[in-house]
C-alpha positions as CSV (number, residue, x, y, z in Angstrom):
1,X,-85.4,173.3,126.8
2,X,-84.0,174.5,130.1
3,X,-87.0,176.4,131.3
4,X,-87.3,177.3,134.9
5,X,-90.6,176.6,136.3
6,X,-92.7,179.4,137.9
7,X,-93.4,177.7,141.3
8,X,-90.2,176.9,143.1
9,X,-90.5,174.8,146.1
10,X,-86.7,174.3,147.1
11,X,-83.5,176.3,147.0
12,X,-80.0,175.2,146.6
13,X,-76.6,176.9,146.8
14,X,-74.0,175.2,144.6
15,X,-70.5,175.9,145.5
16,X,-68.3,175.5,142.4
17,X,-68.6,177.4,139.0
18,X,-67.3,174.6,137.0
19,X,-69.0,172.3,134.5
20,X,-70.3,169.9,137.3
21,X,-71.6,173.0,139.2
22,X,-73.3,174.6,136.2
23,X,-74.8,171.2,135.1
24,X,-76.2,170.7,138.5
25,X,-77.5,174.3,138.5
26,X,-79.3,173.9,135.2
27,X,-80.8,170.6,136.1
28,X,-82.1,171.6,139.3
29,X,-83.5,174.9,138.0
30,X,-85.3,172.9,135.2
31,X,-87.2,170.9,138.0
32,X,-88.2,174.0,139.9
33,X,-85.5,174.6,142.5
34,X,-84.1,178.1,142.8
35,X,-80.3,178.0,142.6
36,X,-77.3,180.3,143.5
37,X,-73.9,179.4,142.1
38,X,-70.7,180.3,144.1
39,X,-67.5,180.9,142.3
40,X,-64.4,181.3,144.5
41,X,-63.0,184.7,143.7
42,X,-59.8,183.1,142.4
43,X,-61.5,180.7,140.1
44,X,-64.0,182.9,138.1
45,X,-63.3,181.9,134.6
46,X,-66.5,180.0,134.0
47,X,-68.4,182.1,136.0
48,X,-67.2,185.3,134.2
49,X,-68.0,183.7,130.9
50,X,-71.6,182.9,131.9
51,X,-72.1,186.3,133.3
52,X,-70.9,187.8,129.9
53,X,-73.0,185.8,127.9
54,X,-76.2,186.8,130.2
55,X,-77.3,183.1,130.1
56,X,-75.9,179.5,130.7
57,X,-76.1,178.0,127.3
58,X,-76.3,174.2,127.1
59,X,-75.9,171.6,124.4
60,X,-76.0,167.8,124.2
61,X,-78.4,166.2,126.6
62,X,-79.4,169.6,127.7
63,X,-80.6,171.9,125.0
64,X,-81.2,175.5,125.5
65,X,-80.4,178.5,127.9
66,X,-81.2,179.4,131.4
67,X,-80.4,182.4,133.7
68,X,-78.1,181.4,136.5
69,X,-77.4,183.4,139.6
70,X,-73.7,183.7,140.3
71,X,-72.0,185.2,143.5
72,X,-68.3,185.3,144.6
73,X,-69.5,185.9,148.4
74,X,-69.6,182.8,150.3
75,X,-72.0,184.6,152.9
76,X,-74.5,185.0,150.3
77,X,-74.3,181.4,149.4
78,X,-74.7,180.3,153.0
79,X,-77.7,182.7,153.5
80,X,-79.5,181.7,150.2
81,X,-80.0,178.0,151.2
82,X,-79.5,175.4,153.8
83,X,-78.8,173.0,151.2
84,X,-75.3,173.4,149.9
85,X,-73.7,171.1,147.0
86,X,-70.0,171.4,146.8
87,X,-69.0,170.5,143.2
88,X,-65.4,171.7,143.2
89,X,-62.8,169.0,142.5
90,X,-62.0,167.1,145.6
91,X,-58.3,169.1,145.2
92,X,-60.2,172.3,145.9
93,X,-62.5,171.1,148.8
94,X,-59.9,172.2,151.6
95,X,-60.0,175.9,150.2
96,X,-63.8,175.9,150.3
97,X,-63.6,174.3,153.8
98,X,-61.7,177.1,155.0
99,X,-64.3,179.6,153.9
100,X,-67.2,177.4,155.3
101,X,-65.6,177.2,158.6
102,X,-66.3,181.0,159.2
103,X,-70.0,180.4,159.4
104,X,-72.5,178.5,161.7
105,X,-74.0,175.5,159.6
106,X,-75.7,173.6,162.0
107,X,-79.0,174.0,160.1
108,X,-77.3,173.3,156.7
109,X,-76.5,170.0,154.8
110,X,-73.3,170.1,153.0
111,X,-73.2,167.6,149.9
112,X,-70.0,167.0,148.3
113,X,-70.3,165.8,144.8
114,X,-68.3,163.8,144.5
115,X,-67.0,163.3,148.1
116,X,-63.7,161.3,148.1
117,X,-64.0,161.3,151.8
118,X,-64.5,164.9,152.2
119,X,-66.7,164.1,155.2
120,X,-63.6,162.9,157.3
121,X,-61.5,165.9,156.5
122,X,-64.5,168.3,157.3
123,X,-65.4,166.4,160.6
124,X,-64.7,169.8,162.4
125,X,-67.2,171.7,160.4
126,X,-70.1,170.9,162.7
127,X,-72.9,171.2,160.0
128,X,-76.3,169.9,160.5
129,X,-75.5,167.1,157.8
130,X,-72.7,166.2,155.8
131,X,-73.2,163.8,152.9
132,X,-71.2,162.7,149.9
133,X,-71.7,161.1,146.6
134,X,-69.5,158.8,144.6
135,X,-70.0,160.7,141.3
136,X,-71.4,163.8,139.8
137,X,-74.9,163.6,138.3
138,X,-73.6,164.7,135.0
139,X,-70.8,163.9,132.5
140,X,-70.3,167.4,131.1
141,X,-67.5,169.9,129.8
142,X,-67.4,173.5,129.5
143,X,-66.7,174.7,126.0
144,X,-64.2,177.8,125.2
145,X,-67.1,180.0,125.0
146,X,-68.7,179.3,128.2
147,X,-71.1,176.8,126.8
148,X,-72.0,173.8,128.9
149,X,-71.7,170.4,127.1
150,X,-73.6,167.6,128.7
151,X,-72.5,164.2,127.5
152,X,-74.4,162.1,129.9
153,X,-76.6,162.0,133.1
154,X,-76.7,159.2,135.7
155,X,-79.8,157.6,136.7
156,X,-78.5,156.7,140.0
157,X,-75.7,157.8,142.4
158,X,-74.4,156.4,145.7
159,X,-74.7,158.5,148.7
160,X,-74.0,158.4,152.6
161,X,-74.2,160.8,155.4
162,X,-71.4,160.9,157.9
163,X,-72.3,158.9,160.8
164,X,-70.9,159.8,164.3
165,X,-67.7,157.8,165.3
166,X,-68.1,154.8,167.6
167,X,-69.0,156.1,171.2
168,X,-70.0,159.5,170.2
169,X,-73.7,160.4,171.3
170,X,-75.8,162.8,169.5
171,X,-78.7,164.9,171.0
172,X,-81.9,164.1,169.7
173,X,-82.5,167.6,168.2
174,X,-79.3,167.0,166.2
175,X,-80.5,163.6,164.7
176,X,-83.9,165.3,163.8
177,X,-82.1,168.1,161.9
178,X,-79.9,165.6,160.1
179,X,-82.9,163.4,159.1
180,X,-84.8,166.4,157.9
181,X,-81.9,167.6,155.8
182,X,-81.2,164.3,154.2
183,X,-84.8,164.1,153.1
184,X,-84.8,167.6,151.7
185,X,-81.6,166.7,149.5
186,X,-83.2,163.5,148.4
187,X,-86.4,165.3,147.3
188,X,-84.2,168.1,145.5
189,X,-82.0,165.6,143.6
190,X,-85.3,163.6,142.4
191,X,-85.8,162.0,139.9
192,X,-82.0,160.9,140.2
193,X,-82.2,157.7,142.2
194,X,-80.0,157.6,145.4
195,X,-78.5,154.5,146.6
196,X,-77.7,155.0,150.2
197,X,-74.7,153.4,151.6
198,X,-73.4,152.0,154.9
199,X,-70.8,154.6,155.1
200,X,-68.8,157.4,153.4
201,X,-66.2,154.9,152.8
202,X,-68.6,152.6,150.8
203,X,-69.4,155.7,148.9
204,X,-65.7,156.5,148.1
205,X,-65.3,152.8,146.9
206,X,-68.1,153.4,144.6
207,X,-66.1,156.2,142.8
208,X,-65.0,154.0,139.9
209,X,-63.1,156.9,138.4
210,X,-60.2,155.7,140.5
211,X,-60.2,152.5,138.6
212,X,-60.7,154.1,135.0
213,X,-59.0,157.4,134.9
214,X,-55.3,157.1,136.2
215,X,-54.4,154.0,134.3
216,X,-55.8,155.4,131.1
217,X,-53.8,158.4,131.5
218,X,-50.7,156.8,132.6
219,X,-50.7,154.0,130.0
220,X,-51.3,156.6,127.4
221,X,-49.0,159.2,128.6
222,X,-46.8,159.2,125.4
223,X,-49.8,159.6,123.0
224,X,-51.3,162.3,125.2
225,X,-48.1,164.4,125.1
226,X,-47.1,163.7,121.6
227,X,-50.4,164.6,120.1
228,X,-51.9,167.1,122.7
229,X,-54.6,164.6,123.4
230,X,-55.9,164.3,120.0
231,X,-57.7,160.8,120.3
232,X,-60.6,159.5,122.4
233,X,-59.5,158.7,125.9
234,X,-62.0,155.9,126.4
235,X,-62.7,154.7,122.8
236,X,-59.2,154.6,121.7
237,X,-57.3,154.6,125.0
238,X,-59.0,152.0,126.9
239,X,-57.2,148.9,125.1
240,X,-57.2,145.3,126.5
241,X,-53.9,145.6,128.2
242,X,-55.2,148.9,129.9
243,X,-58.4,147.0,130.7
244,X,-56.3,144.1,132.4
245,X,-54.6,146.7,134.6
246,X,-57.8,148.4,135.6
247,X,-59.1,144.9,136.6
248,X,-56.2,144.3,138.8
249,X,-57.0,147.7,140.7
250,X,-60.7,146.8,140.8
251,X,-60.0,143.6,142.5
252,X,-58.2,145.4,145.4
253,X,-61.1,147.8,145.6
254,X,-63.5,145.1,145.8
255,X,-61.2,143.1,148.5
256,X,-61.4,146.3,150.7
257,X,-65.0,146.0,150.4
258,X,-65.0,142.5,151.5
259,X,-62.9,143.3,154.4
260,X,-65.4,145.7,155.6
261,X,-68.3,143.3,155.2
262,X,-69.4,145.2,151.9
263,X,-70.6,143.4,148.7
264,X,-69.2,145.7,146.1
265,X,-69.8,145.3,142.3
266,X,-67.0,145.4,139.7
267,X,-66.4,148.9,138.3
268,X,-68.1,148.2,135.0
269,X,-71.3,147.1,136.9
270,X,-71.2,150.1,138.9
271,X,-71.0,152.2,135.8
272,X,-73.8,150.2,134.1
273,X,-76.0,150.8,137.4
274,X,-75.2,154.5,137.4
275,X,-76.1,155.1,133.8
276,X,-78.7,152.5,133.3
277,X,-76.4,150.5,130.7
278,X,-75.5,146.9,130.1
279,X,-71.8,146.7,129.0
280,X,-69.9,143.5,129.4
281,X,-66.4,144.6,130.2
282,X,-64.2,147.6,130.1
283,X,-63.4,147.7,126.5
284,X,-66.9,147.3,125.6
285,X,-67.7,150.3,127.7
286,X,-64.9,152.3,126.5
287,X,-65.9,151.8,122.9
288,X,-69.7,151.9,123.0
289,X,-70.9,154.0,126.0
290,X,-72.2,157.4,124.6
291,X,-71.1,159.4,127.8
292,X,-67.6,157.8,127.6
293,X,-66.7,157.1,124.0
294,X,-67.0,160.9,122.9
295,X,-64.5,162.1,125.6
296,X,-61.4,163.4,124.0
297,X,-58.1,163.0,125.9
298,X,-56.8,165.9,127.9
299,X,-53.9,167.8,126.3
300,X,-51.4,167.1,129.1
301,X,-51.0,164.9,132.3
302,X,-51.9,168.0,134.4
303,X,-55.5,167.0,134.6
304,X,-57.9,166.0,137.5
305,X,-58.0,162.4,136.1
306,X,-54.4,162.2,137.6
307,X,-54.2,165.2,140.0
308,X,-57.6,164.3,141.8
309,X,-58.1,160.7,141.4
310,X,-54.7,159.6,142.4
311,X,-54.3,161.5,145.6
312,X,-57.9,161.7,146.7
313,X,-58.9,158.1,145.7
314,X,-56.2,155.8,145.1
315,X,-54.1,156.9,148.1
316,X,-57.0,156.4,150.4
317,X,-58.0,153.2,149.0
318,X,-54.2,152.0,149.2
319,X,-54.1,153.2,152.8
320,X,-57.2,151.4,153.7
321,X,-56.1,148.2,152.1
322,X,-52.8,148.1,153.7
323,X,-54.4,148.9,157.2
324,X,-56.8,146.1,156.7
325,X,-54.1,143.5,155.7
326,X,-54.9,143.4,152.0
327,X,-52.2,143.3,149.2
328,X,-52.5,146.8,147.7
329,X,-49.7,146.4,145.3
330,X,-51.5,147.0,142.2
331,X,-52.8,150.4,143.4
332,X,-49.4,151.2,145.0
333,X,-47.9,150.6,141.6
334,X,-50.0,153.0,139.9
335,X,-49.5,155.7,142.8
336,X,-45.8,155.1,142.2
337,X,-46.0,155.4,138.5
338,X,-48.0,158.7,138.8
339,X,-45.2,160.1,141.0
340,X,-42.5,159.0,138.7
341,X,-44.2,160.6,135.7
342,X,-45.3,163.9,137.5
343,X,-42.7,164.3,140.4
344,X,-45.4,164.5,142.9
345,X,-45.3,162.4,146.1
346,X,-48.9,161.6,146.0
347,X,-48.6,159.2,148.9
348,X,-47.5,162.2,151.2
349,X,-49.8,164.7,149.8
350,X,-52.8,162.7,149.1
351,X,-55.8,161.6,151.4
352,X,-53.8,159.0,153.3
353,X,-54.9,157.8,156.9
354,X,-53.2,160.7,158.8
355,X,-55.1,163.4,156.8
356,X,-58.3,161.5,157.2
357,X,-57.7,161.4,160.9
358,X,-57.7,157.5,160.9
359,X,-54.0,157.1,161.3
360,X,-54.3,155.4,164.8
361,X,-57.4,153.6,163.9
362,X,-56.8,149.7,164.4
363,X,-58.2,147.4,161.7
364,X,-61.0,146.3,164.1
365,X,-62.0,149.9,164.6
366,X,-62.1,150.7,160.8
367,X,-64.5,147.6,160.3
368,X,-66.6,148.7,163.1
369,X,-67.0,152.4,161.9
370,X,-67.1,151.8,158.2
371,X,-68.3,148.2,157.7
372,X,-71.8,147.2,156.9
373,X,-74.0,144.3,155.9
374,X,-77.6,145.9,156.3
375,X,-79.9,146.5,153.3
376,X,-79.8,149.7,151.2
377,X,-83.4,150.3,152.6
378,X,-82.1,150.1,156.1
379,X,-79.3,152.5,155.3
380,X,-81.6,154.9,154.0
381,X,-84.0,154.8,156.9
382,X,-80.8,155.4,159.2
383,X,-79.8,158.4,157.1
384,X,-83.1,160.0,156.5
């Protein structure tokens, strides 16, 4: 049951009234954290359904109902808690960023869930701490009646705090605030384990949605459009040939890590680590992983599996790979195919090096800023 505990030790504002935001809200409240959910005034569909129902109803891994406070006033969300989780899709992060820039956030932690290098486009926010994760803690959907369906919960998520650029000095009180905020975020998210990474780029590379989603969509495009998504995206759509294409993209992702001095696991191993599973390959995971094999395909290609994961993951990976001297042709091929299918020039509109503020960075500068070979324990000490 989703029962809110009587004694609440923490507060959190959740910016984003979609399935990821409501799932995080329900999960945190069940652990005793008081939560306020912010819904942008132009995206209130799910928020209005929850308000009309009077409760957030949940099914699947979460069973029951809980009351969730909802607001459309960002000032209220900022005042409610100094811990703010951004659960909007990365395609909506810049809209939220425009709102956040109106406030002094030097005592706040902004946690982008997932980040997709949000930290780099939000470098001028001057928050006390900006963190990002590789994935949302929950695999979930909102049903038509406003019910939250939770298909899976991750045991572990990758996380990193934005560190100052090379040559930037921080005052001692700024470092103290950041460490305190990082520690508070870790306590709020417990018992979900956090794997501290060397940089936000390492976290981006750990978002293996960029390996899975775009190719499943594009290589099943005809089936999606002819059936309106009447099949299981992973169980039916992740066939051996799709898996072969995914493996080619995954190899480039791993090579980017190697160039930065990072030892990255393959996408299946990352998924296994997050969910506590043990699948041997892409097809095995697609057919037998409970959080994945029950997911229906979207009815059209106009879906975040393409509109988010191509511009905000694959474009940044492709740009980094090419700057690092890596053959990025498998990733570039997926981006090009997505452009051909949708008519959107994702290389121009996505998170390329120019938009990330890295256009003029040299290969050596990228390695110096985002490389890492220290242990996970060392990274946590540095962040917290």
